[in-house]
PAZAPA-4460 file (N, C-alpha, C; in steps of 0.05 Angstrom, whole numbers, plus 32768, in hexadecimal, padded with zeros to 4 digits):
% residues 277
    n_x    n_y    n_z   ca_x   ca_y   ca_z    c_x    c_y    c_z   seq   type   mol
   7A27   7EC0   7F5D   7A33   7EB8   7F43   7A42   7E9F   7F47     1      M     A
   7A3C   7E8B   7F38   7A4A   7E71   7F3B   7A62   7E6F   7F29     2      S     A
   7A78   7E61   7F33   7A90   7E5D   7F23   7A8D   7E46   7F10     3      L     A
   7A9B   7E47   7EFA   7A9B   7E30   7EE8   7AA4   7E17   7EF7     4      P     A
   7A9B   7E01   7EEE   7AA1   7DE8   7EFB   7ABF   7DE2   7EFE     5      A     A
   7ACE   7DE8   7EE7   7AEB   7DE1   7EE7   7AFA   7DF4   7EFB     6      N     A
   7AF3   7E0D   7EFC   7B00   7E20   7F0F   7AF9   7E19   7F2B     7      Q     A
   7AE1   7E12   7F30   7AD9   7E0A   7F4C   7AE7   7DF1   7F55     8      S     A
   7AEA   7DDE   7F43   7AF9   7DC6   7F4B   7B16   7DCB   7F4F     9      S     A
   7B22   7DDE   7F3F   7B3E   7DE5   7F43   7B43   7DF1   7F5E    10      G     A
   7B32   7E03   7F66   7B36   7E10   7F80   7B32   7DFB   7F97    11      R     A
   7B20   7DE9   7F93   7B1B   7DD5   7FA7   7B34   7DC3   7FAA    12      S     A
   7B40   7DBD   7F93   7B59   7DAC   7F93   7B70   7DBB   7FA2    13      W     A
   7B73   7DD5   7F9D   7B88   7DE5   7FA9   7B84   7DE7   7FC7    14      L     A
   7B6A   7DEB   7FCF   7B64   7DED   7FEC   7B6B   7DD2   7FF9    15      A     A
   7B64   7DBC   7FEB   7B6A   7DA2   7FF7   7B88   7D9E   7FF9    16      S     A
   7B97   7DA7   7FE5   7BB4   7DA3   7FE5   7BC1   7DB3   7FFC    17      L     A
   7BB7   7DCB   8001   7BC2   7DDC   8016   7BBD   7DD1   8031    18      L     A
   7BAA   7DC0   8034   7BA4   7DB3   804E   7BB2   7D98   8050    19      H     A
   7BC2   7D91   803C   7BCF   7D76   803B   7BE7   7D76   804E    20      E     A
   7BE8   7D65   8062   7BFF   7D64   8075   7C19   7D5F   8068    21      P     A
   7C1A   7D4E   8053   7C33   7D48   8045   7C3F   7D62   803A    22      L     A
   7C2E   7D73   802F   7C38   7D8D   8023   7C45   7D9E   8039    23      L     A
   7C37   7D9F   8050   7C42   7DAE   8066   7C5D   7DA3   806F    24      H     A
   7C60   7D89   806F   7C79   7D7D   8076   7C8F   7D84   8062    25      F     A
   7C89   7D82   8049   7C9D   7D88   8034   7CA6   7DA5   8035    26      L     A
   7C93   7DB7   803A   7C9A   7DD4   803C   7CAC   7DD8   8055    27      I     A
   7CA5   7DCC   806B   7CB5   7DCF   8084   7CD1   7DC3   8080    28      A     A
   7CD2   7DAC   8072   7CEC   7DA0   806D   7CFD   7DB1   805C    29      A     A
   7CF1   7DBD   8047   7D00   7DCF   8036   7D0B   7DE7   8045    30      G     A
   7CFA   7DF2   8056   7D03   7E09   8066   7D1A   7E02   8079    31      L     A
   7D19   7DEA   8084   7D2E   7DE1   8096   7D48   7DDD   8086    32      L     A
   7D46   7DD2   806E   7D5E   7DCF   805E   7D6B   7DE9   8057    33      L     A
   7D5A   7DFD   8050   7D65   7E18   804A   7D72   7E24   8062    34      V     A
   7D65   7E21   8079   7D70   7E2C   8092   7D8A   7E1E   8099    35      A     A
   7D8B   7E04   8096   7DA3   7DF5   809C   7DBA   7DFE   808B    36      F     A
   7DB4   7E02   8071   7DC9   7E0A   805E   7DD5   7E25   8065    37      H     A
   7DC4   7E37   806E   7DCE   7E52   8072   7DD7   7E58   808F    38      F     A
   7DCC   7E49   80A2   7DD1   7E50   80BE   7DDF   7E3A   80CE    39      F     A
   7DDC   7E21   80C7   7DE8   7E0B   80D7   7E04   7E05   80CF    40      A     A
   7E16   7E19   80D2   7E32   7E15   80CC   7E40   7E0A   80E5    41      R     A
   7E53   7DF8   80E2   7E61   7DEE   80FA   7E6F   7E04   8108    42      P     A
   7E6F   7E03   8122   7E7C   7E18   8132   7E9A   7E12   8136    43      E     A
   7EAA   7E27   8134   7EC7   7E25   8139   7ECD   7E3C   814D    44      L     A
   7ED0   7E34   8166   7ED2   7E48   817B   7EEF   7E4B   8185    45      K     A
   7EF8   7E63   8187   7F12   7E69   8194   7F0C   7E76   81AF    46      V     A
   7F0E   7E66   81C4   7F07   7E70   81DE   7F1D   7E81   81E9    47      S     A
   7F16   7E92   81FC   7F2A   7EA3   8209   7F41   7E93   8216    48      A     A
   7F3B   7E7E   8225   7F51   7E6E   8231   7F63   7E61   821B    49      P     A
   7F57   7E58   8206   7F66   7E4C   81F0   7F79   7E60   81E4    50      M     A
   7F6E   7E78   81DE   7F7E   7E8E   81D2   7F94   7E96   81E5    51      L     A
   7F8E   7E97   81FF   7FA3   7E9E   8212   7FBA   7E8A   8212    52      N     A
   7FB3   7E70   8210   7FC8   7E5C   820E   7FD9   7E5F   81F5    53      G     A
   7FCC   7E64   81DE   7FDB   7E68   81C5   7FED   7E80   81C7    54      L     A
   7FE2   7E95   81D4   7FF2   7EAE   81D7   800B   7EA9   81E8    55      R     A
   8007   7E9A   81FE   801E   7E94   8210   8033   7E84   8201    56      K     A
   802B   7E70   81F1   803E   7E60   81E2   804E   7E72   81CF    57      D     A
   8040   7E84   81C1   804C   7E97   81AE   8061   7EA9   81BD    58      Y     A
   8058   7EB3   81D4   806A   7EC6   81E3   8082   7EB7   81EE    59      E     A
   807F   7E9E   81F5   8096   7E8E   81FE   80AA   7E8A   81E8    60      A     A
   80A0   7E86   81D0   80B3   7E83   81B9   80C0   7E9D   81B2    61      K     A
   80B1   7EB3   81B2   80BC   7ECD   81AA   80CC   7EDB   81BF    62      M     A
   80C6   7ED4   81D8   80D4   7EE1   81EE   80CB   7EFD   81F4    63      G     A
   80B2   7F03   81ED   80A7   7F1E   81F1   8088   7F1C   81F0    64      R     A
   807A   7F31   81FA   805D   7F30   81F9   8053   7F33   81DC    65      P     A
   803D   7F26   81D6   8031   7F28   81BB   8022   7F42   81B8    66      A     A
   8023   7F4E   81A1   8013   7F66   819B   7FF6   7F5E   8195    67      T     A
   7FE5   7F72   8194   7FC9   7F6D   818E   7FC6   7F61   8172    68      A     A
   7FD6   7F6B   815F   7FD5   7F5F   8144   7FDE   7F43   8144    69      L     A
   7FF3   7F3D   8153   7FFE   7F21   8154   7FEA   7F0E   8161    70      E     A
   7FDC   7F18   8176   7FC7   7F07   8183   7FB1   7F01   8170    71      I     A
   7FA9   7F15   8160   7F94   7F10   814C   7F9D   7EFC   8138    72      A     A
   7FB7   7EFE   8130   7FC2   7EEB   811C   7FC3   7ECF   8128    73      K     A
   7FCB   7ECD   8142   7FCC   7EB3   814F   7FB1   7EA5   814E    74      I     A
   7F9C   7EB5   8155   7F81   7EA9   8155   7F78   7EA1   8139    75      A     A
   7F7D   7EB2   8126   7F75   7EAC   810A   7F85   7E95   80FE    76      N     A
   7F9F   7E93   8105   7FAF   7E7D   80FC   7FA4   7E62   8107    77      D     A
   7F9B   7E63   8121   7F8F   7E4B   812D   7F76   7E43   811E    78      Y     A
   7F65   7E58   8118   7F4C   7E52   8109   7F53   7E46   80EE    79      V     A
   7F66   7E51   80E0   7F6E   7E47   80C6   7F77   7E2A   80C7    80      E     A
   7F88   7E24   80DB   7F92   7E09   80DE   7F7B   7DF6   80E5    81      D     A
   7F68   7DFF   80F6   7F52   7DED   80FE   7F40   7DE8   80E7    82      E     A
   7F3B   7DFC   80D6   7F2B   7DF8   80BE   7F38   7DE4   80AB    83      I     A
   7F52   7DE7   80A7   7F61   7DD4   8096   7F60   7DB7   80A2    84      L     A
   7F62   7DB6   80BC   7F61   7D9C   80CA   7F45   7D8E   80C5    85      Y     A
   7F30   7D9E   80C9   7F15   7D93   80C6   7F0F   7D8C   80A9    86      R     A
   7F19   7D9C   8097   7F15   7D97   807A   7F25   7D7E   8072    87      E     A
   7F3C   7D7A   807F   7F4C   7D61   8079   7F3C   7D49   8081    88      A     A
   7F30   7D4A   8099   7F1F   7D34   80A3   7F07   7D30   8091    89      L     A
   7EFA   7D47   808A   7EE2   7D45   8079   7EE8   7D39   805E    90      R     A
   7F01   7D3D   8055   7F08   7D32   803B   7F13   7D15   803C    91      N     A
   7F10   7D09   8054   7F17   7CED   8056   7F34   7CE7   805C    92      G     A
   7F44   7CFC   8063   7F60   7CF6   806A   7F62   7CE8   8085    93      L     A
   7F77   7CD9   8089   7F7A   7CC9   80A1   7F77   7CD9   80BA    94      T     A
   7F66   7CD0   80CD   7F62   7CDE   80E6   7F74   7CD3   80FC    95      Q     A
   7F85   7CE3   8107   7F97   7CDB   811C   7F9F   7CF4   812B    96      D     A
   7F98   7CF5   8145   7F9E   7D0D   8155   7FBC   7D13   8156    97      N     A
   7FCD   7CFF   8152   7FEA   7D04   8154   7FF4   7D12   813B    98      R     A
   7FE5   7D11   8126   7FF0   7D1D   810D   7FDE   7D34   8104    99      V     A
   7FD2   7D43   8117   7FC1   7D59   810F   7FD0   7D6D   80FE   100      R     A
   7FE9   7D73   8106   7FF9   7D86   80F6   7FFE   7D7B   80DA   101      G     A
   8002   7D61   80D8   8007   7D54   80BE   7FEF   7D56   80AC   102      M     A
   7FD7   7D52   80B8   7FBF   7D54   80A9   7FBA   7D71   809F   103      L     A
   7FC0   7D84   80B1   7FBD   7DA0   80A9   7FCF   7DA6   8091   104      I     A
   7FE8   7D9D   8093   7FFB   7DA2   807D   7FF3   7D93   8064   105      Q     A
   7FE8   7D7B   8067   7FDE   7D6C   8050   7FC8   7D7B   8042   106      T     A
   7FB6   7D87   8053   7FA0   7D97   8047   7FAA   7DAF   8039   107      M     A
   7FBF   7DBC   8045   7FCB   7DD3   8037   7FD5   7DCB   801C   108      R     A
   7FE2   7DB3   801B   7FED   7DAA   8002   7FD8   7DA5   7FED   109      T     A
   7FC1   7D9B   7FF6   7FAB   7D97   7FE2   7FA0   7DB1   7FD8   110      T     A
   7FA3   7DC7   7FE7   7F99   7DE1   7FDE   7FAE   7DF1   7FCE   111      L     A
   7FC6   7DE6   7FCD   7FDC   7DF4   7FC0   7FD7   7DF7   7FA2   112      R     A
   7FD8   7E0F   7F97   7FD3   7E13   7F7B   7FEB   7E0C   7F69   113      P     A
   7FE6   7E08   7F50   7FFB   7E04   7F3D   8002   7E1F   7F31   114      I     A
   801A   7E29   7F36   8021   7E44   7F2D   8036   7E42   7F16   115      L     A
   8033   7E54   7F04   8048   7E56   7EEF   805E   7E67   7EFA   116      S     A
   8076   7E64   7EEE   808D   7E73   7EF9   8089   7E91   7EF5   117      E     A
   8093   7EA1   7F08   8090   7EBE   7F06   80A0   7ECA   7EF0   118      P     A
   8098   7EE1   7EE7   80A7   7EEF   7ED2   80C0   7EFD   7EDF   119      S     A
   80D2   7F06   7ECE   80EA   7F14   7ED8   80E1   7F2D   7EE6   120      D     A
   80CC   7F3B   7EDD   80C3   7F53   7EEA   80B9   7F4D   7F06   121      A     A
   80AB   7F36   7F0A   80A2   7F2F   7F24   80B9   7F28   7F37   122      E     A
   80CD   7F1B   7F2C   80E5   7F15   7F3C   80F4   7F2E   7F44   123      L     A
   80F6   7F41   7F32   8103   7F5B   7F38   80F4   7F6A   7F4E   124      E     A
   80D9   7F69   7F4D   80C9   7F76   7F61   80CE   7F69   7F7C   125      N     A
   80D1   7F4F   7F7C   80D6   7F40   7F95   80F1   7F47   7FA0   126      L     A
   8105   7F49   7F8E   8120   7F51   7F96   8120   7F6C   7FA4   127      R     A
   8110   7F7F   7F99   8110   7F9A   7FA3   8105   7F9D   7FBF   128      K     A
   80F6   7F88   7FC8   80EB   7F89   7FE3   8102   7F88   7FF8   129      E     A
   8117   7F79   7FF2   812E   7F77   8004   8147   7F78   7FF3   130      T     A
   814D   7F90   7FE8   8164   7F92   7FD5   817F   7F8B   7FE1   131      P     A
   8183   7F90   7FFB   819D   7F8B   8007   81A3   7F6D   8008   132      D     A
   818E   7F5D   8009   8193   7F40   800A   819F   7F35   7FF0   133      V     A
   8199   7F43   7FDA   81A2   7F3A   7FC0   81B8   7F4C   7FB4   134      Y     A
   81CA   7F54   7FC5   81E1   7F64   7FBC   81FB   7F57   7FC6   135      R     A
   820F   7F58   7FB5   822A   7F50   7FBF   8235   7F67   7FCF   136      F     A
   823F   7F62   7FE8   824A   7F78   7FF7   8265   7F81   7FEC   137      P     A
   826E   7F98   7FF5   8288   7FA2   7FEC   829F   7F8F   7FF4   138      A     A
   82B4   7F8F   7FE4   82CC   7F7F   7FE9   82E4   7F90   7FEA   139      R     A
   82F7   7F88   7FFB   8311   7F97   7FFD   8327   7F82   7FFE   140      V     A
   833C   7F88   7FEE   8354   7F78   7FF0   836B   7F8A   7FF8   141      G     A
   837D   7F80   800A   8392   7F92   8014   83AA   7F81   801E   142      F     A
   83C1   7F8E   801F   83D8   7F83   802D   83DB   7F91   8047   143      E     A
   83E9   7F84   805A   83EA   7F8F   8074   8404   7F88   8083   144      H     A
   840A   7F99   8096   841F   7F93   80AA   8411   7F93   80C5   145      V     A
   8411   7F7C   80D3   8400   7F79   80EB   8411   7F73   8103   146      S     A
   8407   7F7C   811A   8414   7F78   8134   83FE   7F70   8148   147      F     A
   8407   7F61   815D   83F5   7F59   8171   83EB   7F70   8182   148      A     A
   83FD   7F84   8186   83F6   7F9C   8195   8408   7FB3   818C   149      D     A
   8401   7FCB   8195   8410   7FE3   818C   842D   7FE4   8196   150      A     A
   8434   7FD5   81AC   844F   7FD6   81B7   8464   7FCB   81A4   151      K     A
   845B   7FBA   8191   846E   7FAE   817E   8473   7FBE   8165   152      S     A
   8465   7FD4   8162   8468   7FE4   8149   8482   7FF4   8149   153      I     A
   8493   7FF0   8135   84AC   8000   8135   84A7   801D   812E   154      P     A
   84B8   802F   8137   84B5   804B   8131   84B6   8051   8114   155      D     A
   84A6   8064   810B   84A7   806D   80EF   849E   8059   80DB   156      G     A
   848E   8045   80E3   8487   802F   80D1   8477   803A   80B9   157      L     A
   8464   804B   80BE   8453   8054   80A8   8464   8063   8093   158      L     A
   8477   8074   809B   8488   8082   8088   8499   806E   8078   159      E     A
   84A3   8059   8086   84B4   8045   8078   84A4   8036   8063   160      K     A
   848B   802F   806A   847A   8021   8056   8474   8033   803E   161      L     A
   846D   804C   8044   8467   805E   802E   847F   8065   801E   162      R     A
   8497   8062   802A   84B0   8067   801C   84B9   8050   800A   163      G     A
   84AA   803A   800C   84B0   8024   7FF9   84BC   800B   8006   164      G     A
   84C1   800C   8020   84CC   7FF4   802C   84B7   7FDD   802B   165      Q     A
   84C1   7FC5   8028   84AF   7FAE   8025   84A1   7FA8   803F   166      K     A
   8487   7FA3   803E   8478   7F9E   8056   8480   7F84   8064   167      P     A
   848C   7F71   8055   8495   7F58   8061   84AC   7F5C   8074   168      T     A
   84B8   7F73   8074   84CE   7F79   8086   84C4   7F7F   80A3   169      S     A
   84AA   7F83   80A5   849F   7F8B   80BF   8488   7F78   80C7   170      F     A
   847F   7F7D   80DF   8467   7F6E   80E8   846D   7F54   80F6   171      G     A
   8458   7F49   8101   845A   7F2F   810F   8449   7F1A   80FF   172      E     A
   844F   7F01   8105   8441   7EEC   80F7   8424   7EEA   8102   173      T     A
   8411   7EEE   80F0   83F5   7EEB   80F7   83E8   7ED8   80E3   174      V     A
   83D2   7ECC   80EC   83C5   7EB8   80DB   83B2   7EC6   80C7   175      Q     A
   83BD   7ED6   80B5   83AE   7EE4   80A1   83BE   7EE3   8087   176      L     A
   83AF   7EDF   8071   83BC   7EE0   8057   83C7   7EFC   8052   177      A     A
   83DE   7EFE   8045   83E9   7F18   803F   83F7   7F18   8024   178      N     A
   83EB   7F26   8010   83D4   7F37   8013   83BA   7F27   8016   179      P     A
   83A6   7F34   8021   838C   7F28   8024   837C   7F2D   800A   180      L     A
   8373   7F18   7FFC   8365   7F1D   7FE3   834A   7F2B   7FE8   181      P     A
   833E   7F36   7FD3   8324   7F44   7FD6   8311   7F33   7FE6   182      P     A
   8307   7F3E   7FFC   82F7   7F30   8010   82DD   7F40   8015   183      T     A
   82C7   7F32   8016   82AD   7F40   801B   82AD   7F4D   8036   184      Y     A
   82A0   7F64   8037   829F   7F74   8050   8295   7F65   8068   185      R     A
   8280   7F55   8067   8277   7F46   807E   828C   7F33   8089   186      P     A
   829C   7F27   8076   82B2   7F15   807F   82C7   7F25   808D   187      Q     A
   82CE   7F3D   8083   82E2   7F4E   8090   82D9   7F56   80AC   188      L     A
   82BF   7F5B   80AE   82B5   7F63   80C9   82B7   7F4C   80DD   189      E     A
   82B3   7F33   80D3   82B6   7F1C   80E5   82D3   7F18   80ED   190      R     A
   82E5   7F1D   80DB   8302   7F19   80E0   830E   7F2F   80F1   191      I     A
   8308   7F48   80E9   8316   7F5F   80F5   8304   7F70   8107   192      F     A
   82EA   7F6E   8103   82D8   7F7F   8113   82CD   7F96   8102   193      G     A
   82B6   7FA1   8109   82A9   7FB6   80F9   82BA   7FD0   80F7   194      P     A
   82C6   7FD9   810D   82D5   7FF2   810C   82EC   7FF1   80F9   195      A     A
   82FC   7FDC   80F9   8312   7FD9   80E6   8308   7FD8   80CA   196      F     A
   82F2   7FCA   80C5   82E8   7FC7   80AA   82DE   7FE1   809F   197      T     A
   82D1   7FF1   80AF   82C8   800C   80A6   82DF   801D   809F   198      I     A
   82F4   801D   80B0   830C   802D   80AB   831A   8023   8091   199      A     A
   831A   8009   808D   8327   7FFE   8076   831A   8007   805C   200      L     A
   82FF   8007   805C   82F0   800E   8044   82F3   802C   803D   201      T     A
   82FD   803C   804F   8301   8059   804A   831E   805F   8040   202      K     A
   832F   804A   8040   834B   804E   8037   834C   8051   8019   203      C     A
   835F   8061   8010   8365   8064   7FF3   8375   804C   7FEA   204      K     A
   8370   8043   7FD1   837F   802D   7FC6   839D   8036   7FC2   205      E     A
   83AF   8023   7FC9   83CB   8027   7FC3   83DA   8037   7FD7   206      G     A
   83CE   803F   7FED   83DB   8051   8001   83DC   8043   801C   207      E     A
   83F4   8041   8028   83F6   8035   8043   83EA   8048   8058   208      W     A
   83DA   803C   8069   83CE   804B   807F   83D0   803B   8099   209      V     A
   83CE   8048   80AF   83CF   803B   80C9   83D7   804D   80DF   210      G     A
   83D5   8044   80F7   83CD   8029   80FF   83AE   8027   8101   211      P     A
   83A4   800F   80F9   8388   8009   80FC   8386   7FF1   810F   212      L     A
   8374   7FF5   8123   8371   7FE0   8138   835A   7FCE   8130   213      T     A
   835E   7FB4   8134   8349   7FA0   812E   8348   7F8C   8145   214      S     A
   8336   7F79   8143   8333   7F64   8157   834C   7F52   8157   215      A     A
   835D   7F54   8143   8375   7F43   8141   838E   7F52   8148   216      R     A
   838D   7F6C   814C   83A5   7F7A   8153   83A6   7F96   8147   217      G     A
   83BE   7F9E   813F   83C2   7FB9   8133   83CE   7FB5   8117   218      V     A
   83C4   7FC4   8103   83CC   7FBF   80E8   83D3   7FD9   80D9   219      H     A
   83E6   7FD6   80C7   83EA   7FEA   80B2   83E2   7FDD   8098   220      Y     A
   83D2   7FEB   8088   83C7   7FDD   8071   83CA   7FEF   8058   221      V     A
   83CB   7FE1   8041   83CA   7FEE   8027   83B5   7FE0   8016   222      R     A
   839F   7FEF   8011   8389   7FE3   8001   8392   7FDF   7FE5   223      V     A
   838F   7FC7   7FDB   8396   7FC1   7FBF   837E   7FC2   7FAC   224      L     A
   8367   7FBC   7FB7   834F   7FBC   7FA5   8336   7FC1   7FB6   225      K     A
   8325   7FD3   7FAD   830B   7FD8   7FB9   82F5   7FD1   7FA5   226      Q     A
   82E3   7FC1   7FAC   82CC   7FBA   7F9A   82B2   7FC2   7FA8   227      E     A
   82A3   7FD5   7F9D   828A   7FDE   7FAA   8276   7FC8   7FAA   228      P     A
   8261   7FCA   7FBB   824C   7FB6   7FBB   823D   7FB8   7FA0   229      E     A
   8232   7FA2   7F97   8224   7FA1   7F7E   820C   7F8E   7F7F   230      R     A
   81FA   7F93   7F6D   81E2   7F83   7F6C   81E8   7F68   7F5F   231      E     A
   81DC   7F53   7F6B   81E0   7F38   7F60   81D1   7F36   7F45   232      M     A
   81DD   7F2A   7F31   81CE   7F26   7F18   81B6   7F14   7F1D   233      P     A
   81A0   7F1A   7F0F   8187   7F0C   7F12   818B   7EEE   7F0E   234      L     A
   819B   7EE6   7EFB   819F   7ECA   7EF5   81AB   7EBB   7F0C   235      E     A
   81BB   7EC8   7F1D   81C8   7EBB   7F33   81B6   7EB7   7F4B   236      E     A
   81A0   7EC6   7F4B   818D   7EC3   7F62   8171   7EBB   7F58   237      I     A
   816F   7EB4   7F3F   8154   7EAD   7F34   8147   7E97   7F43   238      R     A
   8155   7E81   7F48   8149   7E6A   7F56   8140   7E71   7F72   239      S     A
   8150   7E81   7F80   8148   7E8A   7F9B   812F   7E9B   7F9A   240      T     A
   812E   7EAE   7F88   8117   7EC0   7F86   80FE   7EB0   7F7D   241      L     A
   8101   7E9D   7F6A   80EA   7E8D   7F62   80DE   7E7E   7F79   242      I     A
   80F0   7E71   7F89   80E7   7E62   7FA0   80D8   7E74   7FB4   243      S     A
   80E3   7E8B   7FB9   80D5   7E9E   7FCC   80BB   7EA7   7FC1   244      K     A
   80BA   7EAC   7FA7   80A1   7EB5   7F9A   808C   7E9F   7F9B   245      W     A
   8094   7E87   7F95   8081   7E70   7F96   8076   7E6C   7FB1   246      M     A
   8087   7E6C   7FC6   807E   7E68   7FE1   806A   7E7D   7FE9   247      I     A
   806F   7E97   7FE2   805E   7EAD   7FEA   8043   7EAA   7FDC   248      R     A
   8043   7EA5   7FC2   802A   7EA4   7FB3   8019   7E8B   7FB9   249      N     A
   8027   7E75   7FBE   8018   7E5D   7FC7   800A   7E62   7FE2   250      E     A
   8019   7E6E   7FF4   800D   7E74   800F   7FF5   7E87   800C   251      A     A
   7FF7   7E9B   7FFB   7FE1   7EAE   7FF7   7FC9   7E9F   7FEB   252      A     A
   7FCE   7E8E   7FD8   7FB7   7E7F   7FCB   7FAA   7E6C   7FDF   253      A     A
   7FBA   7E5F   7FF0   7FAF   7E4D   8004   7F9E   7E5D   8018   254      I     A
   7FA9   7E74   8021   7F9A   7E85   8034   7F7F   7E8D   8028   255      T     A
   7F7F   7E94   800F   7F65   7E9D   8002   7F51   7E86   8001   256      N     A
   7F5B   7E6D   7FFC   7F49   7E56   7FFC   7F3F   7E50   8018   257      K     A
   7F50   7E54   802C   7F47   7E4F   8047   7F32   7E63   804F   258      V     A
   7F35   7E7C   8046   7F20   7E91   804B   7F06   7E88   803F   259      I     A
   7F06   7E7C   8028   7EED   7E72   801C   7EE2   7E5B   802D   260      E     A
   7EF3   7E49   8036   7EEA   7E33   8047   7EDF   7E3D   8061   261      L     A
   7EEB   7E52   806B   7EE3   7E5E   8085   7EC6   7E67   8085   262      R     A
   7EBC   7E6F   806E   7EA1   7E79   806C   7E8C   7E62   8072   263      R     A
   7E96   7E49   8071   7E84   7E33   8077   7E83   7E2D   8095   264      S     A
   7E92   7E3C   80A5   7E93   7E38   80C2   7E89   7E50   80D1   265      Y     A
   7E7E   7E4B   80E7   7E76   7E60   80FA   7E8C   7E65   810D   266      N     A
   7E9E   7E77   8107   7EB6   7E7B   8117   7EAF   7E8E   812F   267      V     A
   7EB4   7E84   8147   7EAE   7E93   815F   7EC7   7E9B   816D   268      V     A
   7ECC   7EB5   816F   7EE5   7EBF   817B   7EDE   7ECB   8197   269      M     A
   7EF2   7ECF   81A8   7EED   7EDF   81C0   7EE1   7EFA   81BA   270      P     A
   7ED2   7F05   81CC   7EC2   7F1D   81C7   7ED4   7F35   81BE   271      A     A
   7EED   7F36   81C8   7EFE   7F4D   81C2   7F0F   7F48   81A9   272      N     A
   7F0A   7F33   819A   7F1A   7F2C   8183   7F08   7F25   816C   273      L     A
   7F0B   7F33   8156   7EFA   7F2E   813F   7F08   7F1A   812C   274      S     A
   7EF9   7F07   8121   7F06   7EF4   810D   7F0D   7F03   80F4   275      P     A
   7F21   7EF8   80E6   7F29   7F04   80CC   7F12   7F00   80B9   276      A     A
   7F0F   7F13   80A7   7EFA   7F11   8093   7F02   7EFE   807D   277      S     A
***
């Protein structure tokens, strides 16, 4: 059975095309381009000696051995910096071995997102992560009769003070305000020491007590005012919290972008250390 003339000629043309060297070349070139796109990623290798050097530098700064998690972070931080460095060069930034760190930081800056200010709820959540940092400590104000040591204390002093005798009639000259205005607890600890400060905070207002020993001597005290610790108003710490929130979220956004860039590299780690995903 013979084929129609037009069908026969079409098959003849196709057979001729399939034997055309130029077609074979174009197909091969296309396959190479596809393979290059998917497989020919630049290598970024963290060798064991390099990682060992980075680990030693870290341990010298910290003064202790690095944990397994810290070693993994050291390696991945190096990879992140190297990616940023290469991307900086690829984007035409000035190449200078002396300013590698500057180029990395410049690249980080180019990846920095534009963030809107956080809401009050986000700031409150940030505050709750470290609540003690954003609290006013307790304050205590008191008057005192102070001595360099116990040998100078007159007999029956506490009874005389509680009986109404003026405290200025007793004591030695010390470089302390008297009465001492309400003072934050950390300041009291620096002046008198922790043990004295703890004892002072347990005293009742308006009652002479003693003797209390401090780093400055021996004291009889009458607490005039106790103020408990309190939370700082949001408006007083807003700028601090906003700055902390911005730094954290910018860093997270940059890290995410570096992770995307990292997919363009063939990252090679030591056998016992897996690269971050």
